[in-house]
C-alpha positions as CSV (number, residue, x, y, z in Angstrom):
1,M,126.8,19.6,82.8
2,N,125.9,16.4,81.7
3,A,127.6,14.4,84.7
4,E,125.1,14.0,87.2
5,R,127.4,14.5,89.9
6,D,128.1,17.5,88.9
7,L,124.9,19.3,89.9
8,S,123.6,17.2,92.4
9,P,121.6,17.3,94.5
10,L,120.0,18.7,91.0
11,T,117.8,15.4,89.5
12,P,119.0,14.7,86.0
13,G,115.4,15.3,85.0
14,V,115.2,18.8,86.6
15,V,118.2,19.7,84.6
16,R,117.0,18.8,81.8
17,A,112.9,20.4,82.5
18,L,115.8,23.5,83.4
19,T,117.2,24.1,80.2
20,D,114.1,23.2,78.0
21,K,112.7,25.7,75.8
22,L,109.2,25.4,76.8
23,Y,107.9,27.6,79.9
24,E,105.8,25.2,81.1
25,K,108.7,22.4,81.6
26,R,111.2,25.0,83.2
27,K,108.2,26.0,86.1
28,V,108.1,22.5,86.6
29,A,111.3,22.4,87.4
30,A,111.2,24.9,89.4
31,L,108.5,23.4,91.7
32,E,110.6,20.0,92.1
33,I,113.8,22.5,93.3
34,E,111.5,24.7,95.6
35,K,110.1,21.1,97.2
36,L,114.3,20.3,97.3
37,V,115.2,23.0,99.2
38,R,112.5,23.2,101.6
39,E,113.8,19.5,102.6
40,F,117.2,21.4,103.3
41,V,115.4,24.2,104.9
42,A,113.9,21.6,107.5
43,Q,117.3,19.5,107.8
44,N,119.0,23.2,108.6
45,N,121.1,21.6,105.5
46,T,122.9,25.3,105.1
47,S,126.0,23.8,103.0
48,Q,123.2,22.2,100.3
49,I,121.0,25.3,99.9
50,K,124.2,27.5,99.1
51,H,124.8,24.5,96.7
52,V,121.9,24.6,95.1
53,I,121.9,28.5,94.4
54,Q,126.2,28.1,93.2
55,I,124.6,25.5,90.8
56,L,121.5,27.7,89.6
57,S,123.9,30.9,89.2
58,Q,127.2,29.9,87.7
59,E,125.6,26.6,85.4
60,F,122.6,28.2,84.7
61,A,122.0,31.7,85.4
62,L,125.2,33.0,83.8
63,S,125.0,30.5,81.0
64,Q,126.2,30.6,77.4
65,H,123.2,29.1,76.6
66,P,119.0,31.6,77.0
67,H,117.5,28.6,77.7
68,S,119.7,28.1,80.4
69,R,119.6,31.0,81.8
70,K,116.1,31.4,81.9
71,G,115.8,28.2,83.7
72,G,118.3,29.8,86.1
73,L,116.4,32.7,86.7
74,I,113.3,30.5,87.6
75,G,115.5,28.5,89.8
76,L,116.6,31.0,92.2
77,A,113.2,32.5,92.7
78,A,111.6,29.0,93.4
79,C,114.8,29.1,96.3
80,S,113.9,32.2,97.4
81,I,110.2,31.0,98.1
82,A,111.5,28.3,99.8
83,L,113.7,29.8,102.0
84,G,110.8,32.2,102.9
85,K,112.5,34.5,105.8
86,D,115.4,32.7,105.8
87,S,116.1,33.9,102.2
88,G,118.0,37.2,103.7
89,L,120.6,35.2,104.8
90,Y,121.6,34.5,100.6
91,L,120.2,37.6,99.0
92,K,123.6,38.1,98.1
93,E,124.4,34.9,95.9
94,L,120.2,35.2,94.9
95,I,120.5,38.4,93.5
96,E,123.7,39.0,92.2
97,P,123.2,37.0,89.2
98,V,119.4,38.1,88.3
99,L,120.7,41.4,88.1
100,T,123.8,40.6,85.8
101,C,120.6,38.9,83.6
102,F,119.1,43.2,83.4
103,N,122.2,43.4,81.4
104,D,121.0,40.9,78.4
105,A,120.4,41.4,75.0
106,D,117.4,39.3,74.6
107,S,114.4,41.2,75.8
108,R,112.5,38.3,76.9
109,L,115.5,37.3,79.6
110,R,115.2,40.9,80.7
111,Y,111.4,40.5,81.5
112,Y,112.7,37.3,83.6
113,A,115.0,39.0,85.2
114,C,111.9,41.7,86.8
115,E,110.0,38.9,87.8
116,A,112.5,36.5,89.3
117,L,113.8,39.6,91.3
118,Y,110.1,40.6,92.1
119,N,110.1,37.4,93.8
120,I,113.1,37.6,95.4
121,V,112.3,40.8,97.1
122,K,108.7,39.7,97.8
123,V,109.7,37.3,100.1
124,A,112.5,39.2,101.7
125,R,110.9,42.4,102.4
126,G,113.2,44.3,104.6
127,S,115.7,42.3,104.4
128,V,116.6,43.8,101.0
129,L,117.8,46.9,102.0
130,P,121.4,46.4,102.5
131,H,121.1,45.4,98.8
132,F,119.2,48.3,98.1
133,N,121.5,50.1,95.8
134,V,122.5,47.7,93.8
135,L,118.8,46.9,93.1
136,F,118.1,50.6,92.5
137,D,121.2,50.7,90.0
138,G,119.1,47.9,88.6
139,L,116.2,49.3,87.9
140,S,117.2,52.7,86.9
141,K,119.0,50.8,83.8
142,L,115.4,48.9,83.3
143,A,113.3,51.8,83.6
144,A,115.0,53.2,80.2
145,D,114.2,50.3,78.6
146,P,113.1,49.9,75.2
147,D,111.2,47.0,75.1
148,P,107.3,47.9,76.8
149,N,107.1,44.5,78.7
150,V,110.6,44.7,80.4
151,K,109.5,47.9,81.7
152,S,106.0,46.4,82.8
153,G,108.2,44.7,84.7
154,S,110.3,46.5,86.2
155,E,107.7,49.3,87.3
156,L,106.1,46.0,89.3
157,L,109.2,45.9,91.1
158,D,109.5,49.5,91.8
159,R,106.4,49.7,93.3
160,L,107.4,46.9,95.5
161,L,110.7,48.0,96.8
162,K,108.8,51.9,96.9
163,D,106.7,49.6,99.4
164,I,109.3,48.3,101.3
165,V,111.2,51.5,102.1
166,T,107.9,53.1,103.3
167,E,107.3,50.6,105.2
168,S,110.7,50.1,107.3
169,N,112.6,52.6,109.2
170,Q,115.9,51.2,108.5
171,F,116.7,52.7,105.2
172,D,120.6,53.9,104.9
173,L,120.0,57.3,103.3
174,V,123.4,57.8,103.7
175,G,124.9,55.1,101.7
176,F,122.3,55.9,98.9
177,I,122.5,59.0,98.3
178,P,126.0,58.8,96.7
179,L,124.4,57.0,94.1
180,L,121.0,59.1,93.3
181,R,123.6,61.8,92.9
182,E,125.1,60.5,90.4
183,R,121.7,59.1,88.6
184,I,120.3,62.4,89.2
185,Y,122.3,63.8,86.1
186,S,121.0,61.1,83.2
187,N,119.7,62.5,80.6
188,N,117.0,59.8,79.2
189,Q,113.8,60.5,80.1
190,Y,112.8,58.0,81.4
191,A,115.3,57.2,83.8
192,R,114.6,61.1,85.0
193,Q,111.4,60.0,85.4
194,F,111.9,57.2,87.9
195,I,114.8,59.4,89.8
196,I,112.2,62.1,90.8
197,S,109.6,59.0,91.7
198,W,112.0,58.1,94.1
199,I,112.7,61.3,95.5
200,L,108.8,62.1,96.0
201,V,108.4,58.4,97.8
202,L,111.3,59.6,100.0
203,E,110.5,62.8,101.0
204,S,106.8,61.6,102.0
205,V,108.6,58.7,104.4
206,P,108.7,60.8,108.1
207,D,111.6,58.7,109.3
208,I,113.6,59.8,106.0
209,N,115.2,63.3,106.3
210,L,115.7,64.2,102.6
211,L,116.2,67.7,103.5
212,D,120.0,67.4,105.1
213,Y,121.0,66.0,101.7
214,L,119.2,68.6,99.3
215,P,122.5,70.0,98.6
216,E,123.5,67.2,96.4
217,I,120.6,66.5,94.6
218,L,119.1,69.8,94.5
219,D,121.7,71.2,91.2
220,G,120.4,67.6,89.4
221,L,116.7,68.5,90.2
222,F,117.1,72.2,88.3
223,Q,118.8,69.9,85.6
224,I,115.2,68.2,85.1
225,L,113.4,71.0,85.5
226,G,114.4,71.5,82.1
227,D,113.2,68.3,80.5
228,N,111.3,68.2,77.3
229,S,108.7,66.3,79.2
230,K,105.6,68.3,80.7
231,E,105.0,65.3,82.7
232,I,108.4,65.1,84.0
233,R,109.1,69.0,84.4
234,K,105.3,68.7,86.9
235,M,107.0,65.7,88.8
236,C,110.4,67.9,89.7
237,E,108.0,71.2,90.2
238,V,106.1,68.9,93.0
239,A,109.5,67.6,94.1
240,L,111.1,71.3,94.6
241,G,107.5,72.1,96.0
242,E,107.5,69.9,98.8
243,F,111.0,70.4,99.5
244,L,110.4,74.5,99.9
245,K,107.7,73.7,102.2
246,E,109.5,71.8,104.1
247,I,112.3,74.4,104.4
248,K,109.9,77.2,105.3
249,K,108.8,74.4,108.4
250,N,112.0,73.6,109.6
251,P,114.5,77.2,108.5
252,S,116.7,75.7,111.3
253,S,117.8,72.9,110.0
254,V,118.6,73.7,106.3
255,K,122.1,74.4,104.8
256,F,121.2,77.8,102.9
257,A,124.8,78.3,102.2
258,E,125.6,75.1,100.2
259,M,122.9,75.8,98.2
260,A,123.5,79.2,97.5
261,N,125.8,78.6,94.9
262,I,123.6,76.5,93.1
263,L,120.8,78.6,93.0
264,V,122.7,81.4,91.4
265,I,123.7,78.7,88.8
266,H,120.0,77.9,87.7
267,C,118.5,82.3,88.5
268,Q,120.6,82.9,84.9
269,A,119.2,79.9,83.2
270,A,118.0,80.6,79.7
271,D,114.3,78.5,80.6
272,D,111.9,80.2,82.3
273,L,110.7,77.5,84.0
274,I,114.0,77.1,85.9
275,Q,114.7,80.7,86.0
276,L,111.3,81.5,88.0
277,T,111.7,78.0,90.0
278,A,115.2,79.1,91.2
279,M,114.6,83.1,91.5
280,C,111.0,82.3,94.2
281,W,114.1,79.8,95.7
282,M,116.4,82.3,95.9
283,R,113.2,85.0,97.5
284,E,112.7,82.6,100.2
285,F,116.2,81.7,100.8
286,I,116.8,85.3,101.8
287,Q,114.1,86.0,103.6
288,L,114.4,83.0,105.7
289,A,118.3,82.7,106.0
290,G,118.5,86.4,106.3
291,R,122.3,87.5,106.4
292,V,123.5,84.1,106.1
293,M,123.1,84.6,102.3
294,L,124.9,87.6,102.3
295,P,128.5,86.3,101.5
296,Y,126.7,85.0,97.7
297,S,125.6,88.4,97.6
298,S,127.5,89.3,94.3
299,G,126.3,86.0,92.5
300,I,122.7,87.0,93.7
301,L,123.1,89.9,92.4
302,T,125.0,89.0,88.6
303,A,121.9,86.9,88.5
304,V,118.8,89.2,89.9
305,L,119.8,92.0,88.1
306,P,119.4,91.8,84.6
307,C,116.0,90.3,85.6
308,L,115.3,93.8,86.8
309,S,114.8,95.2,82.9
310,Y,112.2,92.2,82.1
311,D,109.2,93.0,80.1
312,D,105.9,91.8,80.6
313,R,106.5,88.8,78.9
314,K,108.5,87.7,82.0
315,K,106.7,89.8,84.4
316,S,106.8,86.5,87.2
317,I,110.0,86.8,87.0
318,L,110.7,90.4,87.4
319,E,108.5,90.6,90.3
320,V,110.3,87.6,92.4
321,A,113.8,89.0,91.4
322,N,112.5,93.0,92.8
323,V,112.0,91.3,96.1
324,C,114.8,89.4,96.2
325,N,117.0,92.5,95.3
326,Q,114.8,94.5,98.4
327,S,115.2,91.7,100.4
328,L,119.1,92.0,99.8
329,M,119.8,95.5,100.2
330,K,118.2,95.1,103.7
331,L,120.8,92.8,105.0
332,V,123.4,95.4,104.5
333,I,123.5,96.8,107.9
334,P,125.7,100.0,109.3
335,E,127.5,97.6,111.7
336,D,128.8,95.6,108.2
337,D,130.9,99.1,107.9
338,E,133.6,98.4,111.3
339,M,137.2,98.0,109.6
340,D,137.7,94.4,109.1
341,E,140.2,93.9,111.9
342,A,137.7,94.8,114.6
343,K,135.4,92.0,116.4
344,P,132.1,92.3,114.3
345,S,129.0,92.6,116.7
346,V,126.5,90.1,114.4
347,T,127.2,86.4,114.5
348,I,125.5,83.3,113.1
349,P,126.2,79.7,113.6
350,A,129.0,78.0,112.6
351,E,127.6,75.4,109.3
352,P,130.1,74.1,107.4
353,T,129.6,75.2,103.3
354,S,130.4,73.2,100.4
355,E,132.3,75.7,98.6
356,D,133.5,79.8,98.8
357,P,130.8,82.0,97.4
358,A,131.7,83.1,93.8
359,V,131.2,86.1,91.6
360,Y,129.3,84.9,88.3
361,L,129.7,87.6,85.9
362,P,127.6,87.4,82.9
363,H,129.5,87.4,79.9
364,H,131.4,84.3,81.5
365,P,130.1,80.5,81.1
366,I,127.6,80.2,84.2
367,N,129.9,77.7,86.0
368,C,132.8,79.8,85.5
369,V,134.4,81.4,88.5
370,S,135.7,84.8,88.3
371,C,136.6,86.4,91.3
372,F,136.2,84.4,94.8
373,L,134.9,86.5,98.0
374,P,135.6,84.8,101.1
375,P,133.1,82.4,102.7
376,G,131.7,84.3,105.6
377,S,128.9,83.9,107.7
378,L,125.8,86.3,108.8
379,D,123.8,86.3,111.3
380,A,120.2,85.1,109.7
381,S,118.0,88.1,111.7
382,G,116.9,89.8,108.8
383,D,113.8,91.4,110.2
384,S,113.1,90.8,113.7
385,S,109.3,90.8,113.1
386,N,109.5,88.2,110.7
387,S,108.4,85.0,112.3
388,G,110.1,82.5,110.0
389,V,113.6,83.7,109.9
390,F,115.9,82.0,110.8
391,T,116.8,82.1,114.2
392,V,120.6,81.2,115.7
393,T,120.2,78.4,117.6
394,S,123.8,77.2,117.9
395,C,126.4,77.8,120.3
396,E,129.3,77.3,118.3
397,R,129.4,81.0,116.3
398,I,131.9,82.7,113.9
399,Q,132.9,86.1,112.7
400,V,130.6,88.3,110.8
401,T,132.4,90.3,107.8
402,L,131.2,91.5,104.5
403,N,133.1,91.6,101.7
404,L,132.1,94.3,99.5
405,D,135.1,93.5,96.4
406,G,132.5,91.3,95.1
407,I,129.6,93.5,95.1
408,V,131.5,96.0,93.4
409,Q,132.6,94.3,90.9
410,V,129.5,93.3,89.7
411,L,127.7,96.4,90.5
412,D,130.4,98.4,88.3
413,Y,129.9,95.3,85.4
414,H,126.2,96.2,85.2
415,L,126.6,100.1,85.3
416,S,129.7,99.6,82.4
417,D,127.6,97.6,80.0
418,T,125.3,100.1,77.6
419,A,123.0,97.0,76.8
420,I,122.0,96.4,80.0
421,G,118.3,97.9,80.3
422,M,117.4,100.9,82.2
423,M,115.7,99.2,85.3
424,T,118.9,97.5,86.0
425,R,121.0,100.6,85.8
426,I,118.6,102.5,88.2
427,A,118.8,99.4,90.5
428,V,123.1,99.5,90.6
429,L,123.1,102.8,91.2
430,K,120.4,102.4,94.3
431,W,122.6,100.0,95.5
432,L,126.1,102.1,95.5
433,Y,123.8,104.6,96.8
434,H,122.5,101.7,99.8
435,L,126.5,100.7,100.5
436,Y,127.8,104.5,100.7
437,I,124.8,105.0,103.1
438,K,125.0,102.2,105.7
439,T,128.7,101.1,105.0
440,P,130.8,104.6,103.9
441,R,134.0,104.0,104.9
442,K,134.4,100.7,103.2
443,M,132.8,101.8,100.1
444,F,134.8,105.1,99.8
445,R,137.9,102.3,99.2
446,H,136.0,101.8,95.7
447,T,135.4,105.8,95.4
448,D,138.7,106.1,92.8
449,S,137.7,103.1,90.8
450,L,133.4,104.4,90.4
451,F,134.0,107.8,89.9
452,P,134.6,107.5,86.1
453,I,131.9,105.4,85.8
454,L,129.4,107.8,87.7
455,L,130.5,110.7,85.9
456,R,130.0,108.7,82.0
457,T,126.1,107.4,83.5
458,L,125.4,111.3,83.1
459,S,124.9,111.0,79.7
460,D,122.4,108.2,80.5
461,E,119.4,108.8,78.3
462,S,117.1,108.2,80.7
463,D,116.3,111.4,83.3
464,E,115.7,109.1,85.9
465,V,118.8,107.1,85.7
466,I,120.7,110.2,85.8
467,L,118.8,111.1,89.1
468,K,119.8,107.8,90.7
469,D,123.4,109.3,89.7
470,L,123.4,112.6,90.7
471,E,122.1,111.2,94.0
472,L,125.0,108.8,94.6
473,L,127.5,111.4,93.5
474,A,126.4,114.2,95.7
475,E,126.6,112.2,98.5
476,I,129.6,110.7,97.9
477,A,130.6,114.3,97.6
478,S,129.0,115.6,101.0
479,S,129.8,112.2,103.3
480,P,131.8,112.9,106.3
481,A,133.4,109.5,105.4
482,G,135.4,111.3,102.3
483,Q,136.8,113.6,104.7
484,T,138.4,110.5,106.8
485,E,139.8,108.7,103.1
486,E,142.8,110.2,101.9
487,A,141.5,110.7,99.0
488,H,143.4,110.5,95.9
489,G,140.1,111.5,93.5
490,P,139.9,110.2,90.0
491,S,142.9,109.0,88.3
492,D,142.6,111.3,85.4
493,G,145.2,113.8,85.8
494,S,143.5,116.5,86.1
495,D,145.0,119.4,87.7
496,V,143.8,120.4,91.2
497,R,144.4,123.8,92.7
498,P,147.0,124.5,95.1
499,G,145.3,125.8,98.3
500,P,142.0,124.5,98.9
501,V,138.7,126.3,97.8
502,E,137.0,128.5,100.2
503,L,133.7,126.5,100.5
504,H,130.5,128.3,102.9
505,V,128.0,126.2,104.2
506,P,125.0,127.8,105.7
507,A,122.6,125.5,107.4
508,R,120.7,124.3,104.9
509,A,116.9,124.5,104.4
510,G,116.3,122.2,101.6
511,Q,115.9,119.0,101.4
512,L,115.7,116.3,98.5
513,S,113.2,117.1,96.0
514,S,110.3,114.0,96.6
515,S,111.3,112.8,92.9
516,S,115.0,112.7,93.8
517,T,114.4,110.9,97.1
518,K,112.0,108.3,95.4
519,G,112.9,104.8,96.1
520,L,115.6,105.8,97.9
521,E,116.2,106.8,101.8
522,C,117.7,110.5,102.3
523,S,121.5,110.7,103.0
524,P,122.3,110.9,106.7
525,S,125.3,113.2,105.8
526,T,125.8,116.6,107.1
527,P,126.0,119.6,104.1
528,T,129.5,119.4,104.5
529,M,131.6,119.1,101.5
530,N,134.5,116.7,101.4
531,S,137.5,116.3,99.5
532,Y,136.0,114.4,96.7
533,F,133.4,117.7,96.2
534,Y,136.1,119.8,94.2
535,K,137.2,116.6,92.0
536,F,133.5,116.0,91.4
537,M,133.4,119.6,90.2
538,I,136.4,119.3,88.3
539,N,135.3,116.4,86.5
540,L,131.9,117.2,85.8
541,L,133.0,120.4,84.1
542,K,135.7,118.2,82.1
543,R,132.3,116.1,81.0
544,F,131.0,118.9,79.7
545,S,133.9,120.4,78.2
546,S,134.8,117.0,76.1
547,E,130.7,116.2,75.6
548,R,129.2,119.8,74.2
549,K,126.2,117.7,73.6
550,L,125.4,117.0,77.3
551,L,126.0,120.2,78.0
552,E,123.5,121.4,75.9
553,T,120.6,118.9,77.0
554,R,121.2,118.0,80.1
555,G,123.9,120.6,81.7
556,A,120.9,122.9,83.1
557,F,118.9,119.6,84.4
558,I,122.3,118.2,86.1
559,I,123.3,121.0,87.8
560,R,119.3,122.3,89.0
561,Q,119.3,118.6,90.5
562,L,122.9,118.9,92.3
563,C,121.8,122.6,93.6
564,L,119.1,120.4,95.2
565,L,120.8,117.4,96.4
566,L,124.7,119.7,98.0
567,N,124.7,123.6,98.9
568,A,124.3,125.8,95.9
569,E,126.5,128.1,97.1
570,N,129.0,125.6,97.1
571,I,128.4,124.7,93.5
572,F,128.8,128.0,92.4
573,H,131.8,128.7,94.0
574,S,133.3,125.9,93.3
575,M,132.7,125.9,89.3
576,A,133.2,129.6,89.2
577,D,137.0,129.2,90.6
578,I,137.6,126.2,88.5
579,L,136.6,128.1,85.5
580,L,138.5,131.0,86.4
581,R,141.6,128.9,85.1
582,E,140.0,127.1,82.1
583,E,142.1,127.5,79.1
584,D,139.5,126.7,76.7
585,L,138.0,130.3,76.4
586,K,134.8,129.4,74.3
587,F,134.0,126.6,76.6
588,A,134.0,128.9,79.8
589,S,132.2,131.4,77.6
590,T,129.7,128.8,77.2
591,M,129.8,127.3,80.6
592,V,129.8,130.7,82.2
593,H,126.3,131.7,79.9
594,T,125.0,128.2,81.7
595,L,125.4,128.7,85.1
596,N,124.1,132.6,84.4
597,T,121.3,131.4,83.3
598,I,120.6,129.1,85.3
599,L,121.2,131.2,88.8
600,L,118.7,133.5,87.1
601,T,115.7,131.3,86.0
602,S,115.9,128.3,88.4
603,S,113.5,128.0,91.2
604,E,115.9,126.1,92.8
605,L,118.4,128.8,93.4
606,F,115.5,131.6,95.2
607,Q,117.9,131.4,98.2
608,L,121.1,132.4,96.3
609,R,119.5,134.8,94.0
610,N,118.1,136.9,97.6
611,Q,121.7,135.9,99.0
612,L,123.4,137.8,96.0
613,K,121.0,141.0,95.4
614,D,121.1,142.2,98.8
615,L,125.2,141.6,99.3
616,K,124.9,141.8,102.9
617,T,127.0,139.7,104.4
618,P,131.0,139.3,104.1
619,E,129.5,135.8,102.3
620,S,127.5,137.2,99.8
621,R,130.4,139.4,98.5
622,N,132.6,137.2,98.8
623,L,130.9,134.9,96.3
624,F,130.0,138.2,94.2
625,C,133.3,138.9,93.8
626,C,134.1,134.9,93.2
627,L,131.5,134.6,90.5
628,Y,132.4,137.9,88.5
629,R,135.6,137.1,88.2
630,S,134.5,134.0,85.9
631,W,131.3,135.9,84.6
632,C,134.2,138.2,83.0
633,H,134.5,135.1,80.4
634,N,131.4,136.4,78.9
635,P,130.8,139.9,78.9
636,V,126.3,140.0,79.0
637,T,126.4,137.6,81.4
638,T,129.2,139.6,83.7
639,V,126.4,143.0,83.4
640,S,123.2,140.5,84.1
641,L,124.8,139.8,87.3
642,C,125.7,142.9,88.1
643,F,122.1,143.8,87.7
644,L,121.3,140.6,90.0
645,T,123.1,142.4,92.7
646,Q,122.2,146.1,92.0
647,N,125.6,147.2,90.9
648,Y,124.1,149.5,88.8
649,K,127.0,151.9,88.0
650,H,129.4,149.2,87.8
651,A,127.2,147.5,85.1
652,Y,127.0,151.1,83.6
653,D,131.1,151.3,83.4
654,L,130.8,147.7,81.8
655,I,128.8,148.4,79.2
656,Q,131.0,151.5,78.3
657,K,133.6,149.1,77.7
658,F,131.9,147.3,75.3
659,G,131.9,150.2,72.7
660,D,136.2,148.3,72.7
661,L,134.6,145.1,72.5
662,E,133.9,142.7,68.9
663,V,130.4,143.0,68.4
664,T,129.0,139.3,66.8
665,V,125.9,138.1,66.0
666,D,126.5,136.0,69.2
667,F,126.8,138.9,71.5
668,L,124.2,140.5,69.9
669,T,122.1,137.3,70.9
670,E,123.3,137.4,73.8
671,V,122.0,141.0,74.6
672,D,119.0,140.2,73.3
673,K,118.2,137.6,75.9
674,L,118.9,139.9,78.4
675,V,116.6,142.2,77.7
676,Q,113.5,139.4,77.4
677,L,114.9,138.7,81.1
678,I,115.2,142.0,82.5
679,E,111.2,141.9,81.8
680,C,110.9,138.6,83.3
681,P,109.6,138.3,87.4
682,I,113.3,137.3,88.3
683,F,113.9,141.6,87.8
684,T,110.7,142.7,88.8
685,Y,112.7,144.6,91.8
686,L,115.1,145.9,88.8
687,R,112.4,147.4,86.7
688,L,110.2,149.1,90.1
689,Q,113.7,150.6,91.0
690,L,113.1,152.9,87.7
691,L,110.4,154.6,89.5
692,D,113.2,156.0,91.7
693,V,115.3,158.1,88.8
694,K,117.0,159.9,91.6
695,N,118.4,157.2,93.0
696,N,119.3,154.6,90.5
697,P,120.8,156.9,87.8
698,Y,123.2,154.0,86.6
699,L,120.6,152.1,86.1
700,I,118.8,154.3,83.6
701,K,122.5,154.4,81.9
702,A,123.1,151.0,82.0
703,L,119.3,149.8,80.3
704,Y,119.8,152.7,77.7
705,G,123.5,151.4,76.7
706,L,122.3,148.4,76.4
707,L,119.3,149.8,74.2
708,M,122.3,151.9,72.4
709,L,123.9,148.4,71.3
710,L,121.0,147.1,69.9
711,P,120.2,147.1,66.4
712,Q,116.6,148.1,65.4
713,S,114.6,145.1,66.5
714,S,111.9,143.4,68.9
715,A,114.5,144.0,71.9
716,F,115.1,147.2,71.0
717,Q,111.2,148.1,70.9
718,L,110.4,146.1,74.0
719,L,113.3,147.9,76.0
720,S,112.8,151.0,74.4
721,H,109.0,150.8,75.5
722,R,110.4,150.0,79.2
723,L,112.5,153.3,79.4
724,Q,110.1,155.1,78.1
725,C,107.9,154.5,81.1
726,V,110.2,155.8,83.4
727,P,108.5,159.0,85.2
728,N,109.7,162.7,85.0
729,P,112.2,162.6,88.4
730,E,110.3,165.8,89.3
731,L,106.6,164.9,89.1
732,M,107.8,161.7,91.2
733,Q,108.8,164.5,94.2
734,T,106.3,164.1,97.2
735,T,105.3,166.8,99.4
736,D,106.4,164.9,102.7
737,N,110.3,165.3,102.4
738,T,110.8,163.9,105.9
739,K,109.9,160.2,105.2
740,P,113.0,157.9,104.0
741,S,113.1,156.6,100.6
742,T,112.1,153.5,99.4
743,S,114.4,152.8,97.2
744,F,117.4,150.5,97.4
745,K,120.8,153.3,97.9
746,R,123.9,150.6,98.6
747,T,126.2,151.0,101.5
748,A,126.7,147.8,102.4
749,A,129.3,146.5,99.4
750,S,131.6,149.4,99.7
751,N,134.3,147.4,100.7
752,I,134.4,145.9,97.1
753,D,137.1,146.9,94.9
754,Y,135.4,147.7,92.0
755,T,138.3,149.3,90.0
756,E,139.9,146.2,90.3
757,L,137.0,144.2,89.2
758,L,136.8,146.0,85.7
759,Q,140.2,145.6,85.2
760,H,139.8,142.2,85.7
761,F,137.3,142.5,82.9
762,E,139.5,144.3,80.5
763,K,142.1,141.8,81.2
764,V,139.5,138.1,80.5
765,Q,138.3,140.0,77.3
766,N,141.6,140.7,75.7
767,K,142.3,137.1,76.3
768,H,139.1,136.3,74.6
769,L,140.0,138.6,71.4
770,E,143.1,137.5,71.2
771,A,141.9,133.8,71.4
772,R,139.3,134.7,68.5
773,H,142.2,136.1,66.5
774,Q,144.1,132.5,66.5
775,R,141.2,130.9,65.3
776,A,140.5,132.9,62.7
777,G,144.2,132.6,61.4
778,R,143.8,129.0,61.8
779,A,141.0,128.4,59.7
780,E,142.8,130.8,57.2
781,Q,145.6,128.6,56.8
782,L,143.3,126.0,56.7
783,D,141.3,127.1,54.0
784,R,144.8,127.4,51.7
785,R,145.9,124.3,52.2
786,V,142.5,123.2,50.8
787,V,142.8,125.7,47.9
788,L,146.5,124.2,46.6
């Protein structure tokens, strides 16, 4: 550096001044360099210009001596000023040494580097754009500089660069995106603020379509949205809001599929602002893209379903999540039930996707993919009345397929999770019901795996959950699609009877109750019972048997609702048939008592009671015989069934047999309840028949038989008073004997073998007696062991 020839054309005086510690002397040297370079420009002496820049760069700006580095920086700025519009030819040589000084340990030197680069960029203007990435990279580091002066200088340079980008139409966005994608994950607040400010600028430039590259930076934006700084969060909200406005304006150019999984992840964020914003984006995506989002349903449901149980503290998220859930449900259409190998009728424009749609389960980390669905793309029709819906514009199309495996997996997980909220469980059941309505053939492939959890859900604490569960089970049991599948039934080892149950399906007059159908569309299924119906009845009774508390608290409620949802005759017929072979006689007796109480008292069974009361048809007589054989597990209920069907002589015969039975407190309690029932409106016709003593002698004998069974109690007094009201037959004779009697006289049921029924009753009661003796023997042995 001391040899003049080494640093020529710089004079020794200029060299000494450049390395001086005083800024004013370095500034004088810079003016001399500017003058010298202007002369070379006038002479078009490019070699000398390059030589001067090389000397300033290598011998000064990159020197080990701090004052030399300062002189080199101001000298390079002077060269740029002298070059003017020609500085673009030497920008690489001018910029690189300055950017190297951005990393200097001396804050004053970093400030001078900012100043020098500002002058270089100000002169070159649009010519610096080919070097934008290196400039942006250097500025992003200075944005987080601890020195306020350096930060201030970098902000001036940043504004200048933004002005240049805004004015130019030659910005290389493709080359810039990889750097932006990398820098957007910075955790430094100032760096994040710098990144967001640039995104806002680029988004505002009409000639720059940043929306095409939104999938590259969307995840980073949501990361920044969780920053601790309110100012940065607000800036990020604004940026995301601008992107969403652009998406709504131009949905046809949006890569929805590439951003779906990103939204799924952030819809599960712990930060409320991130979750709400992501959920709002998801709502718009579903409504704008329509069925394009359907392949990501499993992930969307994983994110949305838990939000449906939020309380008022997260009401905003709850409301948006509910819209997402409803909108997504509408995307499933009957055409999705086409077989996989069949050519679908709905298509969408082909669109590249970044990743396959994933099933995210809550117990895994958010970014852990537990199961992948095949990439699909579906038509974005959604609701044809929605003018903002994404429409098909491309002539290149791909097939639509709906893979239910992932969706069912997520629904099954949330229904099995005991910690999940009530509204989430209801939403899951609505989804399953909807899928069985829209895609029954495909859904029946999952029925065997879903059946056990649906049965367990009957023990839920919420009545509303049980109602939705029953609606779903009823749909499974009655759907015609259940007949087309080779149903293996729930894999629980239940024994199915060798022959099919004869199920009678009269025209169903009743529809689902208003409380049951609220929020759900009515099933289009015909009231025929499929192969799952009988399995459902078997497993329901097994559930009652293993969980007696469920039978006591919800048994009547469940059976009554099923009688509304399905055909009541089929339910009673099948349950009676199953109970006929029940080995647990105590449970059989309890279950028969429950069914009998429902039959006699529930308004839902009015039609069935009328059918049994007259026994006018072969179907009603067949049903009576079926019920009777199972009702024999409980003597008192058997008598009440005979009263209901007006088989008074047989009722009297049964009561005569009661003398051979073991009369217990429970037995007398049931007789007491039967007396109370006789006084209810259900048996009004029976009480009126007491007026016709001549034609109903066995009715009176049967009631006297009950009276003789009862001890002196309130029920005894009640029945005694009723029988005292029976008139004298002679007083009831009328003068006009030509008129037919209005009393009931059975002739239609003469083909029923009552002797065989009575023998069956005795046989069943003998089994019960033997079972009680065995239980008593086991209890006595247990007591002896305790004593020993």
